[in-house]
C-alpha positions, 0 to 999 in steps of 0.5 A, a space after each residue: 149848748 149853753 144858754 143864749 147870751 144877751 146882746 152887747 150894748 149897741 154903743 159897745 164895739 164887739 170884740 171879734 177874734 179872727 181865727 186864721 186857718 191858712 194864708 192866701 197864696 203869695 199872689 194874693 197876700 202880696 197885694 191885699 194882705 193876710 186873711 185878717 186884713 182881707 176880712 177887715 176890709 170886708 167888715 169895714 165896707 159893711 159898716 160903711 154900708 149901714 144906714 146910717 154909715 158907721 166906722 169899723 172902729 165904732 162897731 168892732 174891735 178886731 184881733 187876729 190869731 194864727 191857730 195853725 202854727 204849733 208852739 215851738 216848745 210844748 210843756 206840761 200845759 198842752 194849751 201853752 203856746 197856741 195862739 188862741 184868744 181867751 174866751 173871757 176877753 172876746 165876744 165872737 170869733 170868725 173862722 176863716 177858710 183854709 186849704 185844709 179839710 175840716 175832717 183832717 186829724 192834724 193836731 191844729 184841726 182837732 184842737 180848733 174843733 174842740 175850741 169851737 165846741 167849747 165856745 158853743 157849749 158855754 154859749 157866750 161867745 158867738 161863732 161865725 164860720 166861712 168855708 172851712 170855718 163853716 165846715 169846722 163848726 159842723 164837725 164841732 157839732 158832730 156832723 160829717 164833712 167829706 169831699 163832694 162827689 159833685 166835685 168843685 164848686 167855683 166862682 160866683 154862684 147863686 145859692 137858694 135861700 130857705 124860708 129861714 134864710 130869706 128871713 135872715 138875708 132877705 130876698 130869694 137867693 144870694 150870689 157868693 164866691 165859692 172855691 171848695 170840694 168838701 161839703 157838710 153832709 148833714 145838719 147838726 142837731 138844732 141848727 137851722 139851714 139857711 141856703 143850698 145849691 145843687 152841689 152843696 145842700 148845706 150852704 149856710 147854718 144858723 142858731 140865733 145869737 150863737 152861730 152863723 156860717 156860710 160855705 162861700 167866701 163873702 170876703 173874696 173879690 174878683 182879683 182874689 177869685 181870679 188869682 185862686 182859679 189861675 193858681 189851682 188850674 196851673 197846678 192841675 187841681 182844677 180841670 180845663 172845663 170847670 176852670 173855663 166855666 168859673 172864669 166866665 163868672 169871676 166878675 159877676 155881681 156878688 153879695 159879699 158886703 150884704 152877707 157881712 152886714 148880716 154878720 154885723 147884725 148877728 153880732 148884735 141880735 
């Protein structure tokens, strides 16, 4: 990976590109928008929770990019038409969750992994990954991602922080929404593990001033989690027992805004 870049000046908004790797289910998007809007809401709340409070606009300049849709017409330039940001025009990327798997060989997944690897090799643009984003960062760095033999991890879940995780997040644990069956199986070289659960030993990864990822969903709300669980249970993806257990914890305390504050701090390390 490239040399560690200097942090941007405190007075300069960070240019953060949100890489959208999916769309929410209609019941969610009709109420709260696409994933870039959902993350914007989270980041705005995180900025407002700073001491002293800050506006989103003073801290971040956001752009959104759909990295799933292939160009309608492809030419000799294989990169032409894909909605990726120019790395020279951004300071960081945030990769969203997705129903896809990071080990898939679909063109857009392979292309995204290569883009992330390029960013990390060059070392200037910082990388934030959430759920699928966490897994695609691991793949980009050569680690294996696969379905968990433990099955689904769902709803508000307590994750245990490692010694390094306690230094990054504070406290002994975090509560975060989960909705995943795939897991990162091994820690990429040079990456610091921040958190774990019984079902998912690699819940968060970190390299100072280069990358931070979480397996859970800090952007979720009780409404989003409820709709996701109901939809997956209705179509048979989640069995009755895990569904009923997950529904009991939908309204539990979660630390999404606190995690987003850590993202903000990471961007200015």
